[in-house]
PQR file with spaces between the fields and no chain letter, atoms N, CA, C, O and H, PARSE charges and radii, in Angstrom:
ATOM       1  N    MET     1      15.101   11.536    0.248 -0.4000 1.5000
ATOM       2  CA   MET     1      13.655   11.514    0.628 -0.0000 2.0000
ATOM       3  C    MET     1      13.202   11.780    2.157  0.5500 1.7000
ATOM       4  O    MET     1      13.795   11.214    3.076 -0.5500 1.4000
ATOM       5  N    ASN     2      12.474   12.379    2.315 -0.4000 1.5000
ATOM       6  CA   ASN     2      11.696   12.850    3.650 -0.0000 2.0000
ATOM       7  C    ASN     2      11.387   12.094    4.406  0.5500 1.7000
ATOM       8  O    ASN     2      10.603   11.197    4.098 -0.5500 1.4000
ATOM       9  H    ASN     2      11.992   12.839    1.569  0.4000 1.0000
ATOM      10  N    LYS     3      11.910   12.211    5.660 -0.4000 1.5000
ATOM      11  CA   LYS     3      12.356   11.764    6.897 -0.0000 2.0000
ATOM      12  C    LYS     3      11.429   11.312    7.414  0.5500 1.7000
ATOM      13  O    LYS     3      11.670   10.419    8.227 -0.5500 1.4000
ATOM      14  H    LYS     3      12.548   12.939    5.910  0.4000 1.0000
ATOM      15  N    LYS     4      10.235   11.631    7.235 -0.4000 1.5000
ATOM      16  CA   LYS     4       8.744   11.410    8.019 -0.0000 2.0000
ATOM      17  C    LYS     4       8.452    9.824    7.465  0.5500 1.7000
ATOM      18  O    LYS     4       7.882    9.048    8.231 -0.5500 1.4000
ATOM      19  H    LYS     4      10.038   12.356    6.574  0.4000 1.0000
ATOM      20  N    TRP     5       8.708    9.542    6.621 -0.4000 1.5000
ATOM      21  CA   TRP     5       8.205    8.504    5.564 -0.0000 2.0000
ATOM      22  C    TRP     5       9.213    6.919    5.375  0.5500 1.7000
ATOM      23  O    TRP     5       9.147    5.826    4.811 -0.5500 1.4000
ATOM      24  H    TRP     5       9.171   10.172    5.998  0.4000 1.0000
ATOM      25  N    ALA     6      10.352    7.921    6.508 -0.4000 1.5000
ATOM      26  CA   ALA     6      11.671    6.565    7.035 -0.0000 2.0000
ATOM      27  C    ALA     6      11.552    6.340    8.075  0.5500 1.7000
ATOM      28  O    ALA     6      12.672    6.211    8.571 -0.5500 1.4000
ATOM      29  H    ALA     6      10.406    8.808    6.966  0.4000 1.0000
ATOM      30  N    ALA     7      10.625    6.171    8.934 -0.4000 1.5000
ATOM      31  CA   ALA     7      10.112    5.944   10.204 -0.0000 2.0000
ATOM      32  C    ALA     7       9.810    4.041   10.144  0.5500 1.7000
ATOM      33  O    ALA     7      10.064    3.419   11.175 -0.5500 1.4000
ATOM      34  H    ALA     7       9.715    6.276    8.531  0.4000 1.0000
ATOM      35  N    LYS     8       9.363    3.386    9.101 -0.4000 1.5000
ATOM      36  CA   LYS     8       9.447    1.801    9.004 -0.0000 2.0000
ATOM      37  C    LYS     8       9.562    1.409    7.607  0.5500 1.7000
ATOM      38  O    LYS     8       9.043    1.823    6.570 -0.5500 1.4000
ATOM      39  H    LYS     8       9.156    3.891    8.264  0.4000 1.0000
ATOM      40  N    ARG     9      10.227    0.675    7.828 -0.4000 1.5000
ATOM      41  CA   ARG     9      10.216    0.261    6.080 -0.0000 2.0000
ATOM      42  C    ARG     9       9.612   -1.551    6.483  0.5500 1.7000
ATOM      43  O    ARG     9       9.682   -2.324    7.438 -0.5500 1.4000
ATOM      44  H    ARG     9      10.649    0.338    8.670  0.4000 1.0000
ATOM      45  N    LEU    10       9.191   -1.545    5.470 -0.4000 1.5000
ATOM      46  CA   LEU    10       7.935   -2.988    5.440 -0.0000 2.0000
ATOM      47  C    LEU    10       8.370   -3.530    3.988  0.5500 1.7000
ATOM      48  O    LEU    10       8.537   -2.906    2.940 -0.5500 1.4000
ATOM      49  H    LEU    10       9.134   -0.917    4.694  0.4000 1.0000
ATOM      50  N    THR    11       8.498   -4.894    4.275 -0.4000 1.5000
ATOM      51  CA   THR    11       8.415   -5.679    2.535 -0.0000 2.0000
ATOM      52  C    THR    11       7.156   -7.054    2.887  0.5500 1.7000
ATOM      53  O    THR    11       6.564   -7.622    3.806 -0.5500 1.4000
ATOM      54  H    THR    11       8.363   -5.400    5.127  0.4000 1.0000
ATOM      55  N    ILE    12       7.327   -7.025    1.331 -0.4000 1.5000
ATOM      56  CA   ILE    12       5.824   -7.843    1.143 -0.0000 2.0000
ATOM      57  C    ILE    12       6.222   -9.174    0.275  0.5500 1.7000
ATOM      58  O    ILE    12       7.063   -9.308   -0.614 -0.5500 1.4000
ATOM      59  H    ILE    12       7.808   -6.564    0.584  0.4000 1.0000
ATOM      60  N    ASN    13       5.505   -9.908    0.734 -0.4000 1.5000
ATOM      61  CA   ASN    13       6.018  -10.993   -0.086 -0.0000 2.0000
ATOM      62  C    ASN    13       4.559  -10.905   -1.174  0.5500 1.7000
ATOM      63  O    ASN    13       3.656  -10.186   -0.747 -0.5500 1.4000
ATOM      64  H    ASN    13       4.821   -9.799    1.456  0.4000 1.0000
ATOM      65  N    LEU    14       4.348  -11.524   -2.378 -0.4000 1.5000
ATOM      66  CA   LEU    14       3.614  -10.773   -3.287 -0.0000 2.0000
ATOM      67  C    LEU    14       3.117  -12.153   -4.443  0.5500 1.7000
ATOM      68  O    LEU    14       3.985  -12.554   -5.218 -0.5500 1.4000
ATOM      69  H    LEU    14       5.082  -12.108   -2.725  0.4000 1.0000
ATOM      70  N    THR    15       2.058  -12.645   -4.472 -0.4000 1.5000
ATOM      71  CA   THR    15       2.203  -13.460   -5.653 -0.0000 2.0000
ATOM      72  C    THR    15       2.680  -12.825   -6.919  0.5500 1.7000
ATOM      73  O    THR    15       2.544  -11.625   -7.157 -0.5500 1.4000
ATOM      74  H    THR    15       1.354  -12.318   -3.842  0.4000 1.0000
ATOM      75  N    SER    16       3.139  -13.527   -7.567 -0.4000 1.5000
ATOM      76  CA   SER    16       2.815  -13.592   -9.372 -0.0000 2.0000
ATOM      77  C    SER    16       1.964  -11.898   -9.854  0.5500 1.7000
ATOM      78  O    SER    16       2.200  -10.723  -10.135 -0.5500 1.4000
ATOM      79  H    SER    16       3.250  -14.502   -7.373  0.4000 1.0000
ATOM      80  N    SER    17       0.709  -13.056   -9.645 -0.4000 1.5000
ATOM      81  CA   SER    17      -0.411  -12.298  -10.227 -0.0000 2.0000
ATOM      82  C    SER    17      -0.561  -11.188   -9.238  0.5500 1.7000
ATOM      83  O    SER    17      -0.984  -10.104   -9.642 -0.5500 1.4000
ATOM      84  H    SER    17       0.517  -14.011   -9.418  0.4000 1.0000
ATOM      85  N    GLU    18      -0.187  -11.394   -7.710 -0.4000 1.5000
ATOM      86  CA   GLU    18      -0.491   -9.820   -7.567 -0.0000 2.0000
ATOM      87  C    GLU    18       0.640   -8.250   -7.184  0.5500 1.7000
ATOM      88  O    GLU    18       0.528   -7.078   -6.825 -0.5500 1.4000
ATOM      89  H    GLU    18       0.156  -12.274   -7.382  0.4000 1.0000
ATOM      90  N    ALA    19       1.357   -8.939   -7.445 -0.4000 1.5000
ATOM      91  CA   ALA    19       2.842   -7.972   -8.231 -0.0000 2.0000
ATOM      92  C    ALA    19       2.620   -7.730  -10.116  0.5500 1.7000
ATOM      93  O    ALA    19       3.252   -6.880  -10.742 -0.5500 1.4000
ATOM      94  H    ALA    19       1.448   -9.891   -7.737  0.4000 1.0000
ATOM      95  N    GLU    20       1.789   -8.505  -10.629 -0.4000 1.5000
ATOM      96  CA   GLU    20       1.499   -8.237  -12.121 -0.0000 2.0000
ATOM      97  C    GLU    20       0.641   -6.735  -11.997  0.5500 1.7000
ATOM      98  O    GLU    20       1.083   -5.713  -12.523 -0.5500 1.4000
ATOM      99  H    GLU    20       1.276   -9.196  -10.120  0.4000 1.0000
ATOM     100  N    LYS    21      -0.713   -6.768  -11.181 -0.4000 1.5000
ATOM     101  CA   LYS    21      -1.279   -6.573  -10.727 -0.0000 2.0000
ATOM     102  C    LYS    21      -1.009   -4.794  -10.344  0.5500 1.7000
ATOM     103  O    LYS    21      -1.456   -3.792  -10.902 -0.5500 1.4000
ATOM     104  H    LYS    21      -1.071   -7.598  -10.753  0.4000 1.0000
ATOM     105  N    LEU    22      -0.095   -4.952   -9.167 -0.4000 1.5000
ATOM     106  CA   LEU    22       0.234   -3.545   -9.034 -0.0000 2.0000
ATOM     107  C    LEU    22       0.780   -3.231   -9.830  0.5500 1.7000
ATOM     108  O    LEU    22       0.314   -2.168  -10.239 -0.5500 1.4000
ATOM     109  H    LEU    22       0.268   -5.766   -8.715  0.4000 1.0000
ATOM     110  N    GLU    23       1.986   -3.696  -10.639 -0.4000 1.5000
ATOM     111  CA   GLU    23       2.798   -3.445  -11.413 -0.0000 2.0000
ATOM     112  C    GLU    23       1.465   -2.661  -12.908  0.5500 1.7000
ATOM     113  O    GLU    23       1.485   -1.715  -13.696 -0.5500 1.4000
ATOM     114  H    GLU    23       2.365   -4.560  -10.307  0.4000 1.0000
ATOM     115  N    LYS    24       0.893   -3.338  -12.692 -0.4000 1.5000
ATOM     116  CA   LYS    24      -0.257   -2.764  -14.118 -0.0000 2.0000
ATOM     117  C    LYS    24      -0.740   -1.656  -13.634  0.5500 1.7000
ATOM     118  O    LYS    24      -0.553   -0.609  -14.255 -0.5500 1.4000
ATOM     119  H    LYS    24       0.877   -4.106  -12.052  0.4000 1.0000
ATOM     120  N    TYR    25      -1.556   -1.668  -12.263 -0.4000 1.5000
ATOM     121  CA   TYR    25      -1.897   -0.171  -12.030 -0.0000 2.0000
ATOM     122  C    TYR    25      -0.995    0.605  -11.943  0.5500 1.7000
ATOM     123  O    TYR    25      -1.164    1.677  -12.524 -0.5500 1.4000
ATOM     124  H    TYR    25      -1.708   -2.518  -11.758  0.4000 1.0000
ATOM     125  N    CYS    26       0.242    0.401  -11.237 -0.4000 1.5000
ATOM     126  CA   CYS    26       0.503    1.991  -10.922 -0.0000 2.0000
ATOM     127  C    CYS    26       1.278    2.039  -12.555  0.5500 1.7000
ATOM     128  O    CYS    26       1.635    3.198  -12.763 -0.5500 1.4000
ATOM     129  H    CYS    26       0.380   -0.470  -10.765  0.4000 1.0000
ATOM     130  N    SER    27       1.559    1.291  -13.515 -0.4000 1.5000
ATOM     131  CA   SER    27       1.441    2.221  -15.141 -0.0000 2.0000
ATOM     132  C    SER    27       0.747    2.284  -15.834  0.5500 1.7000
ATOM     133  O    SER    27       1.095    2.430  -17.005 -0.5500 1.4000
ATOM     134  H    SER    27       1.268    0.349  -13.346  0.4000 1.0000
ATOM     135  N    MET    28      -0.990    2.188  -15.388 -0.4000 1.5000
ATOM     136  CA   MET    28      -1.503    2.610  -15.782 -0.0000 2.0000
ATOM     137  C    MET    28      -2.080    4.262  -15.348  0.5500 1.7000
ATOM     138  O    MET    28      -2.781    4.939  -16.101 -0.5500 1.4000
ATOM     139  H    MET    28      -1.273    2.069  -14.437  0.4000 1.0000
ATOM     140  N    THR    29      -1.790    4.534  -14.504 -0.4000 1.5000
ATOM     141  CA   THR    29      -1.823    5.543  -13.475 -0.0000 2.0000
ATOM     142  C    THR    29      -0.785    7.305  -13.468  0.5500 1.7000
ATOM     143  O    THR    29      -0.901    8.529  -13.530 -0.5500 1.4000
ATOM     144  H    THR    29      -1.221    3.985  -13.892  0.4000 1.0000
ATOM     145  N    GLY    30       0.602    5.681  -13.284 -0.4000 1.5000
ATOM     146  CA   GLY    30       1.348    6.703  -13.103 -0.0000 2.0000
ATOM     147  C    GLY    30       1.863    6.981  -11.361  0.5500 1.7000
ATOM     148  O    GLY    30       2.286    8.063  -10.953 -0.5500 1.4000
ATOM     149  H    GLY    30       0.697    4.687  -13.233  0.4000 1.0000
ATOM     150  N    ARG    31       1.777    6.309  -10.903 -0.4000 1.5000
ATOM     151  CA   ARG    31       1.534    6.361   -9.624 -0.0000 2.0000
ATOM     152  C    ARG    31       2.830    5.543   -9.358  0.5500 1.7000
ATOM     153  O    ARG    31       2.972    4.578  -10.109 -0.5500 1.4000
ATOM     154  H    ARG    31       1.433    5.430  -11.234  0.4000 1.0000
ATOM     155  N    PRO    32       3.657    5.717   -8.569 -0.5600 1.5000
ATOM     156  CA   PRO    32       4.635    4.810   -7.803  0.2800 2.0000
ATOM     157  C    PRO    32       4.208    3.063   -6.669  0.5500 1.7000
ATOM     158  O    PRO    32       2.992    3.036   -6.482 -0.5500 1.4000
ATOM     159  N    ALA    33       4.495    2.563   -6.402 -0.4000 1.5000
ATOM     160  CA   ALA    33       3.513    1.503   -5.780 -0.0000 2.0000
ATOM     161  C    ALA    33       4.136    1.815   -4.365  0.5500 1.7000
ATOM     162  O    ALA    33       4.684    0.858   -3.818 -0.5500 1.4000
ATOM     163  H    ALA    33       5.483    2.584   -6.553  0.4000 1.0000
ATOM     164  N    THR    34       4.131    2.625   -3.917 -0.4000 1.5000
ATOM     165  CA   THR    34       4.639    2.678   -2.638 -0.0000 2.0000
ATOM     166  C    THR    34       3.526    4.302   -2.477  0.5500 1.7000
ATOM     167  O    THR    34       3.776    4.773   -1.367 -0.5500 1.4000
ATOM     168  H    THR    34       3.686    3.403   -4.361  0.4000 1.0000
ATOM     169  N    ASP    35       2.873    4.852   -2.935 -0.4000 1.5000
ATOM     170  CA   ASP    35       1.545    5.736   -3.014 -0.0000 2.0000
ATOM     171  C    ASP    35       0.938    4.833   -3.111  0.5500 1.7000
ATOM     172  O    ASP    35       0.380    4.404   -2.101 -0.5500 1.4000
ATOM     173  H    ASP    35       2.670    4.470   -3.836  0.4000 1.0000
ATOM     174  N    VAL    36       0.801    4.228   -4.234 -0.4000 1.5000
ATOM     175  CA   VAL    36      -0.504    3.443   -4.003 -0.0000 2.0000
ATOM     176  C    VAL    36      -0.825    2.036   -2.528  0.5500 1.7000
ATOM     177  O    VAL    36      -1.909    1.513   -2.271 -0.5500 1.4000
ATOM     178  H    VAL    36       1.254    4.576   -5.054  0.4000 1.0000
ATOM     179  N    ILE    37       0.431    1.795   -1.878 -0.4000 1.5000
ATOM     180  CA   ILE    37       0.090    0.647   -0.982 -0.0000 2.0000
ATOM     181  C    ILE    37      -0.182    1.935    0.262  0.5500 1.7000
ATOM     182  O    ILE    37      -0.995    1.866    1.184 -0.5500 1.4000
ATOM     183  H    ILE    37       1.312    2.220   -2.087  0.4000 1.0000
ATOM     184  N    ARG    38       0.682    2.992   -0.016 -0.4000 1.5000
ATOM     185  CA   ARG    38       0.202    4.072    1.341 -0.0000 2.0000
ATOM     186  C    ARG    38      -1.404    4.272    1.483  0.5500 1.7000
ATOM     187  O    ARG    38      -2.004    4.435    2.545 -0.5500 1.4000
ATOM     188  H    ARG    38       1.343    3.048   -0.765  0.4000 1.0000
ATOM     189  N    GLU    39      -2.032    4.220    0.035 -0.4000 1.5000
ATOM     190  CA   GLU    39      -3.235    4.787    0.219 -0.0000 2.0000
ATOM     191  C    GLU    39      -4.276    3.586    0.438  0.5500 1.7000
ATOM     192  O    GLU    39      -5.304    4.049    0.931 -0.5500 1.4000
ATOM     193  H    GLU    39      -1.545    4.088   -0.829  0.4000 1.0000
ATOM     194  N    LEU    40      -4.341    2.507    0.283 -0.4000 1.5000
ATOM     195  CA   LEU    40      -4.565    1.414    0.807 -0.0000 2.0000
ATOM     196  C    LEU    40      -4.889    1.613    1.619  0.5500 1.7000
ATOM     197  O    LEU    40      -6.001    2.008    1.968 -0.5500 1.4000
ATOM     198  H    LEU    40      -3.505    2.131   -0.118  0.4000 1.0000
ATOM     199  N    ILE    41      -3.388    1.243    2.538 -0.4000 1.5000
ATOM     200  CA   ILE    41      -3.292    1.362    3.988 -0.0000 2.0000
ATOM     201  C    ILE    41      -4.028    2.229    4.782  0.5500 1.7000
ATOM     202  O    ILE    41      -4.451    1.876    5.883 -0.5500 1.4000
ATOM     203  H    ILE    41      -2.484    0.923    2.254  0.4000 1.0000
ATOM     204  N    ARG    42      -4.225    3.369    4.301 -0.4000 1.5000
ATOM     205  CA   ARG    42      -5.053    4.536    5.129 -0.0000 2.0000
ATOM     206  C    ARG    42      -6.696    4.382    4.607  0.5500 1.7000
ATOM     207  O    ARG    42      -7.686    4.920    5.103 -0.5500 1.4000
ATOM     208  H    ARG    42      -3.881    3.656    3.407  0.4000 1.0000
ATOM     209  N    SER    43      -6.650    3.830    3.909 -0.4000 1.5000
ATOM     210  CA   SER    43      -8.213    3.097    3.694 -0.0000 2.0000
ATOM     211  C    SER    43      -8.553    2.332    4.297  0.5500 1.7000
ATOM     212  O    SER    43      -9.693    1.939    4.053 -0.5500 1.4000
ATOM     213  H    SER    43      -5.846    3.392    3.507  0.4000 1.0000
ATOM     214  N    LEU    44      -7.984    1.833    5.144 -0.4000 1.5000
ATOM     215  CA   LEU    44      -8.325    0.637    5.622 -0.0000 2.0000
ATOM     216  C    LEU    44      -9.524    1.202    7.162  0.5500 1.7000
ATOM     217  O    LEU    44      -9.424    2.326    7.654 -0.5500 1.4000
ATOM     218  H    LEU    44      -7.057    2.152    5.342  0.4000 1.0000
ATOM     219  N    PRO    45     -10.527    0.173    7.655 -0.5600 1.5000
ATOM     220  CA   PRO    45     -11.380    0.734    8.535  0.2800 2.0000
ATOM     221  C    PRO    45     -11.141    0.232    9.446  0.5500 1.7000
ATOM     222  O    PRO    45     -11.779   -0.693    9.952 -0.5500 1.4000
ATOM     223  N    ILE    46     -10.147    0.749    9.856 -0.4000 1.5000
ATOM     224  CA   ILE    46      -9.486    0.410   11.518 -0.0000 2.0000
ATOM     225  C    ILE    46     -10.381    0.785   12.689  0.5500 1.7000
ATOM     226  O    ILE    46     -10.543   -0.045   13.584 -0.5500 1.4000
ATOM     227  H    ILE    46      -9.629    1.500    9.446  0.4000 1.0000
ATOM     228  N    GLN    47     -11.163    2.349   12.770 -0.4000 1.5000
ATOM     229  CA   GLN    47     -12.644    2.391   13.594 -0.0000 2.0000
ATOM     230  C    GLN    47     -13.532    1.126   13.534  0.5500 1.7000
ATOM     231  O    GLN    47     -13.990    0.481   14.477 -0.5500 1.4000
ATOM     232  H    GLN    47     -11.031    3.023   12.043  0.4000 1.0000
ATOM     233  N    GLU    48     -13.706    0.868   11.837 -0.4000 1.5000
ATOM     234  CA   GLU    48     -14.834   -0.417   12.312 -0.0000 2.0000
ATOM     235  C    GLU    48     -14.511   -1.845   13.535  0.5500 1.7000
ATOM     236  O    GLU    48     -15.294   -2.360   14.333 -0.5500 1.4000
ATOM     237  H    GLU    48     -13.334    1.392   11.071  0.4000 1.0000
ATOM     238  N    VAL    49     -13.140   -2.138   13.271 -0.4000 1.5000
ATOM     239  CA   VAL    49     -12.928   -3.077   13.349 -0.0000 2.0000
ATOM     240  C    VAL    49     -12.422   -3.077   14.968  0.5500 1.7000
ATOM     241  O    VAL    49     -12.531   -4.048   15.716 -0.5500 1.4000
ATOM     242  H    VAL    49     -12.504   -1.720   12.623  0.4000 1.0000
ATOM     243  N    GLN    50     -11.798   -1.659   15.362 -0.4000 1.5000
ATOM     244  CA   GLN    50     -12.204   -1.819   16.686 -0.0000 2.0000
ATOM     245  C    GLN    50     -13.119   -1.962   17.314  0.5500 1.7000
ATOM     246  O    GLN    50     -13.076   -2.578   18.379 -0.5500 1.4000
ATOM     247  H    GLN    50     -11.709   -0.871   14.754  0.4000 1.0000
ATOM     248  N    ASN    51     -14.335   -1.372   16.774 -0.4000 1.5000
ATOM     249  CA   ASN    51     -15.552   -1.407   17.704 -0.0000 2.0000
ATOM     250  C    ASN    51     -16.440   -2.784   18.128  0.5500 1.7000
ATOM     251  O    ASN    51     -17.068   -3.011   19.162 -0.5500 1.4000
ATOM     252  H    ASN    51     -14.370   -0.872   15.909  0.4000 1.0000
ATOM     253  N    ALA    52     -16.225   -3.686   16.807 -0.4000 1.5000
ATOM     254  CA   ALA    52     -16.175   -5.267   16.519 -0.0000 2.0000
ATOM     255  C    ALA    52     -15.818   -6.069   17.741  0.5500 1.7000
ATOM     256  O    ALA    52     -16.465   -7.037   18.139 -0.5500 1.4000
ATOM     257  H    ALA    52     -15.715   -3.501   15.967  0.4000 1.0000
ATOM     258  N    ASN    53     -14.094   -5.294   18.628 -0.4000 1.5000
ATOM     259  CA   ASN    53     -13.698   -6.157   18.916 -0.0000 2.0000
ATOM     260  C    ASN    53     -14.591   -6.019   20.810  0.5500 1.7000
ATOM     261  O    ASN    53     -14.413   -6.908   21.643 -0.5500 1.4000
ATOM     262  H    ASN    53     -13.569   -4.507   18.304  0.4000 1.0000
């Protein structure tokens, strides 16, 4: 594993429907869940949230 990704480990609780949706998406795209979740986190609009405060 690349050391730069080992900086923080996160455990999340998903409902069965959320887990099923993630698994289905990963199966359809051939991508691992870790990559999908990282992409979603990177797409969060942090700048917009900071400006609203």
